[in-house]
TORPA-4810 file (N, C-alpha, C, O; in nm, 3 decimals):
<nodes>
NODE_1_-0.322_-0.907_-0.215_-0.368_-0.826_-0.327_-0.246_-0.782_-0.407_-0.141_-0.751_-0.349_M
NODE_2_-0.258_-0.781_-0.537_-0.151_-0.742_-0.627_-0.169_-0.596_-0.666_-0.282_-0.551_-0.688_I
NODE_3_-0.057_-0.522_-0.673_-0.062_-0.382_-0.715_-0.118_-0.375_-0.857_-0.062_-0.436_-0.948_F
NODE_4_-0.226_-0.303_-0.875_-0.291_-0.290_-1.005_-0.299_-0.142_-1.041_-0.381_-0.070_-0.983_D
NODE_5_-0.217_-0.094_-1.133_-0.216_0.049_-1.163_-0.347_0.101_-1.219_-0.369_0.223_-1.220_P
NODE_6_-0.436_0.013_-1.266_-0.567_0.057_-1.313_-0.658_0.093_-1.197_-0.753_0.170_-1.214_K
NODE_7_-0.631_0.040_-1.077_-0.720_0.059_-0.962_-0.668_0.161_-0.863_-0.736_0.193_-0.766_A
NODE_8_-0.547_0.214_-0.885_-0.489_0.308_-0.789_-0.444_0.435_-0.861_-0.432_0.439_-0.983_V
NODE_9_-0.419_0.536_-0.782_-0.361_0.659_-0.835_-0.257_0.708_-0.736_-0.263_0.676_-0.617_Q
NODE_10_-0.163_0.784_-0.784_-0.064_0.842_-0.695_-0.133_0.926_-0.590_-0.214_1.012_-0.623_G
NODE_11_-0.101_0.902_-0.464_-0.173_0.969_-0.356_-0.110_1.101_-0.316_-0.178_1.187_-0.260_A
NODE_12_0.017_1.118_-0.342_0.082_1.240_-0.296_0.217_1.256_-0.365_0.258_1.173_-0.446_S
NODE_13_0.282_1.364_-0.333_0.417_1.386_-0.383_0.509_1.281_-0.326_0.488_1.232_-0.215_W
NODE_14_0.611_1.246_-0.401_0.712_1.152_-0.352_0.803_1.224_-0.253_0.815_1.347_-0.255_A
NODE_15_0.867_1.146_-0.167_0.965_1.201_-0.074_1.092_1.117_-0.086_1.086_0.996_-0.108_V
NODE_16_1.206_1.183_-0.071_1.334_1.113_-0.075_1.395_1.116_0.064_1.403_1.221_0.128_T
NODE_17_1.438_1.000_0.110_1.505_0.989_0.240_1.619_0.888_0.227_1.598_0.776_0.182_A
NODE_18_1.737_0.928_0.264_1.853_0.840_0.261_1.871_0.778_0.122_1.900_0.659_0.111_D
NODE_19_1.856_0.858_0.018_1.876_0.820_-0.123_1.773_0.719_-0.174_1.796_0.652_-0.275_H
NODE_20_1.660_0.709_-0.107_1.550_0.624_-0.152_1.430_0.714_-0.179_1.396_0.800_-0.096_I
NODE_21_1.365_0.696_-0.293_1.246_0.772_-0.330_1.123_0.688_-0.294_1.110_0.574_-0.338_V
NODE_22_1.034_0.745_-0.213_0.913_0.677_-0.168_0.793_0.736_-0.240_0.775_0.858_-0.241_Y
NODE_23_0.710_0.651_-0.299_0.586_0.693_-0.363_0.469_0.632_-0.287_0.483_0.523_-0.230_T
NODE_24_0.356_0.699_-0.286_0.239_0.643_-0.219_0.122_0.636_-0.317_0.112_0.716_-0.410_S
NODE_25_0.035_0.539_-0.292_-0.074_0.508_-0.383_-0.202_0.483_-0.304_-0.199_0.428_-0.194_W
NODE_26_-0.313_0.525_-0.361_-0.444_0.505_-0.299_-0.544_0.464_-0.407_-0.506_0.444_-0.522_A
NODE_27_-0.668_0.451_-0.369_-0.770_0.407_-0.465_-0.795_0.513_-0.570_-0.776_0.632_-0.547_S
NODE_28_-0.839_0.468_-0.684_-0.883_0.558_-0.790_-1.036_0.558_-0.784_-1.100_0.462_-0.827_H
NODE_29_-1.094_0.665_-0.733_-1.239_0.682_-0.722_-1.304_0.573_-0.636_-1.419_0.536_-0.660_C
NODE_30_-1.233_0.522_-0.537_-1.284_0.415_-0.449_-1.338_0.297_-0.528_-1.436_0.235_-0.488_D
NODE_31_-1.273_0.265_-0.638_-1.312_0.153_-0.723_-1.258_0.024_-0.661_-1.137_-0.001_-0.665_D
NODE_32_-1.345_-0.057_-0.603_-1.306_-0.177_-0.531_-1.269_-0.290_-0.626_-1.323_-0.297_-0.736_R
NODE_33_-1.179_-0.379_-0.586_-1.106_-0.379_-0.460_-0.984_-0.286_-0.470_-0.927_-0.270_-0.578_P
NODE_34_-0.946_-0.227_-0.360_-0.827_-0.143_-0.358_-0.762_-0.150_-0.222_-0.822_-0.193_-0.124_Y
NODE_35_-0.640_-0.106_-0.218_-0.565_-0.094_-0.094_-0.459_0.013_-0.113_-0.431_0.052_-0.227_T
NODE_36_-0.402_0.062_-0.006_-0.299_0.164_-0.015_-0.160_0.101_-0.026_-0.135_-0.007_0.029_G
NODE_37_-0.072_0.167_-0.096_0.063_0.116_-0.119_0.166_0.225_-0.098_0.140_0.343_-0.122_W
NODE_38_0.285_0.185_-0.051_0.404_0.270_-0.055_0.509_0.185_-0.125_0.539_0.073_-0.083_I
NODE_39_0.566_0.241_-0.231_0.667_0.170_-0.309_0.790_0.259_-0.316_0.779_0.378_-0.346_I
NODE_40_0.907_0.201_-0.289_1.029_0.281_-0.288_1.126_0.235_-0.397_1.127_0.120_-0.439_S
NODE_41_1.209_0.333_-0.439_1.305_0.310_-0.548_1.439_0.374_-0.513_1.444_0.477_-0.445_Y
NODE_42_1.546_0.312_-0.560_1.679_0.370_-0.544_1.684_0.502_-0.621_1.643_0.509_-0.737_N
NODE_43_1.733_0.606_-0.556_1.735_0.740_-0.615_1.819_0.747_-0.743_1.786_0.824_-0.833_E
NODE_44_1.923_0.668_-0.753_2.013_0.674_-0.868_1.973_0.578_-0.979_1.970_0.615_-1.096_T
NODE_45_1.943_0.453_-0.942_1.917_0.350_-1.043_1.769_0.329_-1.072_1.733_0.267_-1.172_T
NODE_46_1.683_0.379_-0.985_1.538_0.356_-0.988_1.500_0.209_-0.972_1.388_0.170_-1.004_L
NODE_47_1.593_0.128_-0.921_1.560_-0.011_-0.889_1.466_-0.012_-0.769_1.486_0.061_-0.672_A
NODE_48_1.362_-0.095_-0.776_1.266_-0.102_-0.667_1.335_-0.154_-0.541_1.410_-0.251_-0.546_Q
NODE_49_1.309_-0.087_-0.428_1.372_-0.122_-0.300_1.278_-0.194_-0.205_1.318_-0.289_-0.139_Q
NODE_50_1.153_-0.148_-0.198_1.058_-0.210_-0.106_0.916_-0.179_-0.148_0.889_-0.086_-0.224_S
NODE_51_0.824_-0.262_-0.096_0.681_-0.244_-0.122_0.607_-0.266_0.010_0.632_-0.364_0.081_V
NODE_52_0.517_-0.176_0.041_0.431_-0.191_0.158_0.287_-0.180_0.112_0.246_-0.078_0.057_L
NODE_53_0.210_-0.285_0.135_0.065_-0.286_0.112_0.004_-0.269_0.250_0.021_-0.356_0.335_N
NODE_54_-0.067_-0.159_0.274_-0.115_-0.129_0.410_-0.229_-0.216_0.457_-0.259_-0.219_0.576_V
NODE_55_-0.295_-0.287_0.367_-0.397_-0.384_0.407_-0.372_-0.514_0.330_-0.452_-0.550_0.243_T
NODE_56_-0.264_-0.585_0.359_-0.228_-0.702_0.280_-0.329_-0.816_0.288_-0.339_-0.896_0.195_P
NODE_57_-0.402_-0.824_0.396_-0.500_-0.931_0.414_-0.640_-0.875_0.426_-0.727_-0.936_0.489_N
NODE_58_-0.661_-0.760_0.367_-0.791_-0.695_0.374_-0.814_-0.612_0.249_-0.768_-0.647_0.140_G
NODE_59_-0.886_-0.503_0.266_-0.916_-0.418_0.152_-0.951_-0.278_0.199_-0.974_-0.256_0.318_H
NODE_60_-0.955_-0.187_0.108_-0.998_-0.049_0.128_-0.908_0.034_0.220_-0.951_0.141_0.265_E
NODE_61_-0.788_-0.010_0.248_-0.695_0.076_0.318_-0.645_0.182_0.221_-0.631_0.153_0.102_G
NODE_62_-0.618_0.301_0.267_-0.575_0.406_0.176_-0.471_0.494_0.243_-0.469_0.509_0.365_A
NODE_63_-0.386_0.552_0.162_-0.290_0.652_0.208_-0.359_0.787_0.190_-0.390_0.826_0.078_I
NODE_64_-0.382_0.857_0.299_-0.448_0.986_0.295_-0.343_1.096_0.301_-0.255_1.094_0.387_W
NODE_65_-0.353_1.191_0.210_-0.253_1.296_0.209_-0.313_1.434_0.187_-0.248_1.535_0.215_A
NODE_66_-0.435_1.442_0.137_-0.504_1.569_0.115_-0.418_1.669_0.037_-0.417_1.789_0.067_A
NODE_67_-0.346_1.617_-0.062_-0.264_1.704_-0.145_-0.123_1.722_-0.094_-0.038_1.778_-0.165_G
NODE_68_-0.095_1.677_0.026_0.040_1.684_0.080_0.113_1.555_0.046_0.059_1.471_-0.026_A
NODE_69_0.232_1.538_0.096_0.307_1.418_0.066_0.345_1.339_0.188_0.311_1.376_0.301_G
NODE_70_0.415_1.231_0.165_0.475_1.156_0.275_0.573_1.247_0.345_0.623_1.342_0.285_L
NODE_71_0.601_1.221_0.470_0.698_1.300_0.545_0.814_1.211_0.586_0.795_1.092_0.610_A
NODE_72_0.931_1.268_0.595_1.050_1.194_0.637_1.125_1.276_0.741_1.129_1.399_0.733_A
NODE_73_1.184_1.208_0.839_1.266_1.279_0.935_1.413_1.267_0.897_1.446_1.208_0.795_D
NODE_74_1.501_1.322_0.979_1.643_1.328_0.945_1.714_1.193_0.952_1.826_1.181_0.903_T
NODE_75_1.651_1.091_1.011_1.717_0.960_1.014_1.650_0.860_0.920_1.679_0.740_0.927_I
NODE_76_1.562_0.907_0.833_1.505_0.823_0.729_1.374_0.755_0.759_1.328_0.673_0.680_G
NODE_77_1.310_0.787_0.872_1.178_0.731_0.899_1.075_0.801_0.811_1.084_0.922_0.789_N
NODE_78_0.978_0.725_0.761_0.873_0.778_0.675_0.742_0.780_0.754_0.711_0.685_0.826_I
NODE_79_0.667_0.890_0.742_0.541_0.907_0.813_0.428_0.931_0.715_0.445_1.002_0.616_Y
NODE_80_0.312_0.871_0.743_0.196_0.889_0.657_0.072_0.852_0.735_0.080_0.789_0.840_F
NODE_81_-0.043_0.891_0.683_-0.170_0.859_0.744_-0.238_0.751_0.662_-0.257_0.766_0.541_L
NODE_82_-0.275_0.644_0.728_-0.344_0.532_0.665_-0.481_0.520_0.732_-0.491_0.532_0.854_D
NODE_83_-0.585_0.495_0.652_-0.718_0.488_0.712_-0.812_0.400_0.630_-0.787_0.368_0.514_A
NODE_84_-0.921_0.365_0.696_-1.038_0.301_0.636_-1.022_0.157_0.594_-1.113_0.102_0.532_N
NODE_85_-0.914_0.092_0.623_-0.896_-0.045_0.577_-0.944_-0.150_0.674_-0.963_-0.124_0.793_G
NODE_86_-0.962_-0.268_0.620_-0.992_-0.385_0.702_-0.866_-0.469_0.711_-0.769_-0.446_0.638_T
NODE_87_-0.868_-0.565_0.798_-0.755_-0.655_0.809_-0.807_-0.789_0.857_-0.881_-0.797_0.955_F
NODE_88_-0.768_-0.894_0.789_-0.813_-1.028_0.821_-0.691_-1.107_0.866_-0.594_-1.121_0.791_D
NODE_89_-0.694_-1.157_0.987_-0.578_-1.230_1.040_-0.582_-1.378_1.009_-0.492_-1.452_1.050_T
NODE_90_-0.684_-1.425_0.937_-0.693_-1.567_0.900_-0.602_-1.592_0.780_-0.638_-1.561_0.667_A
NODE_91_-0.484_-1.648_0.806_-0.384_-1.668_0.701_-0.366_-1.816_0.670_-0.388_-1.901_0.755_L
NODE_92_-0.325_-1.844_0.547_-0.293_-1.983_0.511_-0.148_-2.012_0.550_-0.082_-1.926_0.609_N
NODE_93_-0.099_-2.130_0.519_0.036_-2.171_0.560_0.145_-2.084_0.498_0.256_-2.078_0.552_A
NODE_94_0.117_-2.018_0.387_0.216_-1.932_0.321_0.207_-1.787_0.367_0.281_-1.702_0.318_K
NODE_95_0.116_-1.757_0.461_0.103_-1.622_0.514_0.012_-1.531_0.435_0.014_-1.410_0.454_G
NODE_96_-0.067_-1.589_0.344_-0.162_-1.510_0.267_-0.302_-1.528_0.322_-0.331_-1.625_0.391_F
NODE_97_-0.388_-1.433_0.290_-0.527_-1.437_0.337_-0.597_-1.563_0.288_-0.585_-1.599_0.171_R
NODE_98_-0.669_-1.628_0.377_-0.752_-1.742_0.338_-0.871_-1.691_0.261_-0.935_-1.594_0.302_K
NODE_99_-0.901_-1.753_0.150_-1.014_-1.712_0.068_-1.143_-1.773_0.123_-1.144_-1.888_0.167_M
NODE_100_-1.248_-1.695_0.122_-1.378_-1.742_0.169_-1.432_-1.845_0.070_-1.410_-1.833_-0.050_A
NODE_101_-1.500_-1.942_0.121_-1.563_-2.043_0.035_-1.713_-2.032_0.049_-1.765_-1.988_0.151_T
NODE_102_-1.781_-2.073_-0.055_-1.927_-2.073_-0.050_-1.977_-2.213_-0.076_-1.904_-2.297_-0.127_T
NODE_103_-2.101_-2.237_-0.042_-2.161_-2.369_-0.063_-2.131_-2.462_0.053_-2.073_-2.423_0.154_G
NODE_104_-2.171_-2.586_0.035_-2.151_-2.685_0.139_-2.078_-2.804_0.082_-2.082_-2.830_-0.038_T
NODE_105_-2.011_-2.875_0.169_-1.944_-2.998_0.129_-2.033_-3.115_0.164_-2.105_-3.114_0.263_R
NODE_106_-2.026_-3.216_0.080_-2.107_-3.335_0.110_-2.017_-3.449_0.153_-2.066_-3.558_0.183_S
</nodes>
């Protein structure tokens, strides 16, 4: 799934750990398809550092924060609550989810 800013909203306050700013994203009004995301940026340059899609081969995963934010410890680990997603382990040769097919072959 590709990050689509029309389908997600910021889920919580950002947190900075080890000079990296982490943002979290969840569904906007549960408008499907959606998934939860954490995207990080360099604190100084704002260059993107990493992307985590919590349900890369599924859907409806979300970052739950209830108005709070991501948490970080003193060595840079990030903590968050993820819930409600599915996960499909059927992957193609490139590591992406296999798409369902319909109909029959003759």
